[in-house]
TORTI-22449 format. One record per residue (C-alpha): x, y, z; residue in one letter. Coordinates in steps of 0.05 Angstrom, whole numbers, padded with zeros to 5 digits, always signed. Layout:
BEGIN
XYZa/...
// end
This chain:
BEGIN
+01052-01528+00238x/+00996-01531+00290x/+01014-01570+00353x/+00969-01631+00362x/+00966-01622+00438x/+00931-01554+00429x/+00881-01583+00380x/+00866-01639+00429x/+00858-01590+00487x/+00810-01547+00447x/+00771-01609+00425x/+00765-01632+00497x/+00743-01563+00518x/+00691-01565+00462x/+00665-01632+00485x/+00662-01609+00557x/+00626-01544+00541x/+00576-01575+00493x/+00560-01632+00542x/+00557-01683+00486x/+00609-01737+00498x/+00601-01773+00431x/+00653-01790+00378x/+00621-01745+00325x/+00622-01686+00373x/+00695-01700+00390x/+00711-01701+00315x/+00674-01635+00308x/+00714-01607+00366x/+00779-01629+00332x/+00757-01595+00268x/+00738-01531+00305x/+00802-01531+00346x/+00845-01541+00284x/+00807-01487+00247x/+00814-01436+00303x/+00888-01450+00311x/+00897-01446+00235x/+00865-01377+00234x/+00908-01349+00291x/+00973-01386+00274x/+01011-01323+00255x/+00990-01286+00319x/+01011-01346+00362x/+01080-01348+00329x/+01089-01273+00338x/+01066-01273+00411x/+01109-01333+00432x/+01064-01347+00490x/+01090-01399+00539x/+01033-01436+00573x/+01043-01468+00640x/+00988-01521+00641x/+00982-01527+00717x/+00977-01452+00726x/+00927-01448+00668x/+00885-01500+00703x/+00888-01460+00768x/+00865-01399+00728x/+00806-01438+00700x/+00787-01462+00769x/+00792-01391+00797x/+00746-01368+00741x/+00695-01421+00758x/+00698-01403+00832x/+00691-01328+00817x/+00634-01342+00769x/+00595-01379+00822x/+00610-01329+00878x/+00594-01269+00834x/+00529-01300+00810x/+00508-01311+00882x/+00528-01240+00901x/+00489-01210+00842x/+00428-01254+00858x/+00430-01231+00931x/+00433-01158+00909x/+00376-01165+00860x/+00331-01203+00908x/+00343-01159+00967x/+00285-01113+00985x/+00331-01052+00986x/+00377-01046+00926x/+00432-01011+00963x/+00482-01010+00906x/+00528-00958+00877x/+00543-00975+00805x/+00602-00941+00773x/+00665-00945+00732x/+00735-00950+00761x/+00803-00948+00729x/+00844-01011+00740x/+00920-01003+00732x/+00944-01061+00690x/+01006-01102+00707x/+00997-01148+00647x/+01028-01120+00584x/+01015-01164+00524x/+00952-01156+00483x/+00934-01230+00495x/+00938-01221+00571x/+00899-01156+00570x/+00845-01187+00527x/+00841-01249+00571x/+00835-01206+00634x/+00782-01162+00603x/+00742-01223+00581x/+00747-01257+00649x/+00722-01193+00682x/+00665-01186+00632x/+00644-01259+00640x/+00640-01251+00715x/+00570-01228+00735x/+00566-01157+00763x/+00627-01131+00725x/+00641-01109+00654x/+00705-01087+00620x/+00689-01021+00585x/+00754-00997+00552x/+00829-01000+00553x/+00870-00936+00553x/+00911-00917+00491x/+00976-00934+00527x/+00947-01002+00549x/+00963-00988+00622x/+00892-00978+00648x/+00830-01020+00641x/+00763-00986+00655x/+00714-01032+00691x/+00641-01021+00705x/+00618-01052+00770x/+00547-01065+00791x/+00567-01044+00861x/+00627-00997+00865x/+00618-00979+00938x/+00691-01002+00949x/+00730-00995+00884x/+00797-01007+00919x/+00773-01075+00943x/+00750-01092+00873x/+00818-01072+00844x/+00853-01114+00896x/+00810-01175+00881x/+00826-01169+00807x/+00900-01159+00821x/+00909-01219+00868x/+00859-01262+00830x/+00854-01261+00755x/+00914-01218+00738x/+00962-01256+00782x/+00938-01323+00755x/+00944-01298+00683x/+01016-01276+00695x/+01032-01343+00726x/+00999-01383+00669x/+01026-01346+00609x/+01097-01322+00622x/
// end
């Protein structure tokens, strides 16, 4: 059975992302939320993911903050007269272990301007990340570790 609270959360996310706060759009969001949860119901049961709502909200707020800051950083780099950047790929040692957490971290990194998740090692202990400016890869690793990865571990344990 699909929990109603998850369908409602996905429907509200749909309404918020689409920007249309109408009853037909809410009904469409409910249908989409139910359909998505129906398709992944076996994986959800197998993963037994415990969601801490407050921590998940903090993760979402962190993502929004990082999205804005990264967009401004990339805009500043692109608009500067001298493009003094050093693009590159660095290996990020993962602390998260479950496929769901690794996928979420990789997607959050990819959705943040200036970074892109490239690959995960066979043993799922290393995430390879391309950075638009890798002049300080250790700082980038630290930002991921104390930012997204920490919040993911808090939200989904």
